[in-house]
C-alpha positions, 0 to 999 in steps of 0.5 A: 500500500502506497502511503504518503510521507509526512511532509509539510501541509503544502506538500501533501496532495489531496490523495495523500491527505485523504489516505491519512484521514482514512488510516487515522484510527491506526494512529489512535490505537497506537497512541492508546497502546503508548498511553496504556503502557505509560511510555511517556511516563517512563521516558520522563527522565530521558531516552530509553531503548525499546528493550528496556521499555518492553521489560518494564511494561511486559510488551514484546520488544520488537512489537513495541519498537514498531509501535514507537517507530510508527508514532515517531513518524507522526511526531509522537516520540523521537528515535535517536541513532542508538535506537532509543526513544525520547519525548517530543512536544506531542508526546508530553501530554501523554504523561500522567503528571502534567497539566492538560494530560490526555493520557486518560482520554486516549485510553478511554477512546482506545477501549473496546467499548468505544471503538466498537461503537464506531465500527457500527456507525452505519447502524446509526446513520441508517436509524439515528440510534446509538450504535453503542446500544446496538452493539452492547444491548444497553445505553452507554451510561447503563453500561458504565453503571453495570461495568465499574472498570469501564465507568472509571475509565470513562469518568477519568477520560472525560475529566482529563479532556474537560480539565483544561477547559475549566480555567477558561470557563472560570475566567470567562464568567463572573461567579463571584456574586453567586450564592450556590451553584448546582453542577448537574451531571458534573462528573468528578466535579473538577469544574465545580471545584475550580469555580469554588476555589476561585470564588471563596464565598460561593457554595456548591452542590455536585449532583451525579449518579452514586457511582460517580459521586464516590469518585468525586469525593477525593477531589473535593477533599483534596481541594479542601472544599468539603465545607462548601460543597455538598455531594448529592446522588440522584437522577436528573430525569427525576429531579434536581436539588431546588433553590440554587442561584445557578444551575450548571450543566457541562457537556450534559445536554449534548449526551441526549436527543431533544426529547431527553434533553428537554426533560433534563432542562425541564427539571432544572426549570422546575428547581430554579427560583425567580432570578436564577440562571441556567448555564450550559457549557457546550461546543456550539456548532458554527455555520457553514463549512467552518472547521469545528471539533464539535462537528466531529464530536457530534458524530461521536454523540450519534454513535455512542450516547445517542446525543448531538451537538447543536447550533445557537439556533437549536439551543434557543429552540430547545431552551424555549421548549423547556421554559427558558429564554436564551440570553448570551452565548459567551465564548471562552479561550477553549472550544466550549462556550457558555450558553446562558439562559433565564426563565421565560 
């Protein structure tokens, strides 16, 4: 198979560029192997030979070399004249001990329950139903609850992907006058912890499923926020804690189709007092052919949980159907925006 060399963007023909896209899953799975084996962590202190790395990780030396050689060809790791591999700027985020680490996210995306859904994307295209449920016989979040290890990998993966965005959300929105924030479906609570840390007069409630609450407890304990934050287990399709000033949902609504999203928003509307605010932290799809990570993430929502990314107009209509009026859409320095809504 004639594969393109990795030259500059100007040197790549349309044929070569398309081939790279078609074989992108090969690179993703190679990254998964490196992340799972903690190769970047092992190279933290300097170059190592594949034989040494294989001995530490339990991998086959020649097979591991082939993986690292392939990753080095796309800029992830670098091989020297002695056959040793070292970190590169692209490899650094695969370390587990650096800010913005994507190691957990790459492990999540490389896990069988993630890629098998994509293998059945045609089912989703023909039916607009999640391929995940077609493959595994249950919805994604039920699968997490029934398979604790997958639930842990999923929660850690989403947290690692979300953490770099949190500081941008906190700096883009003034929470200083907010009394209480309810983080609905807030995962391990890293965004809520960031808000409370930056705003010492604000109190918080993390509302999540019981198995996620258990994973969130160490985060709030470690940040010294136990006295200002309550961790509440429940089901946002049934009800959410009432009476807070702000209801915050980060990448929750995009997990669901319009009917289910409307149900969640309606529960928030019922709990929200006069003068309260709803904040949705989401990727808002831009118009036309403008490049957007959200347009690809939308396909993942299609095949995995069965949700969707939305345009500003679609958020306006969805919010109106649940008793809200769209206020502002506030961009951040990350891909996500803050969609602010008030009771209609």
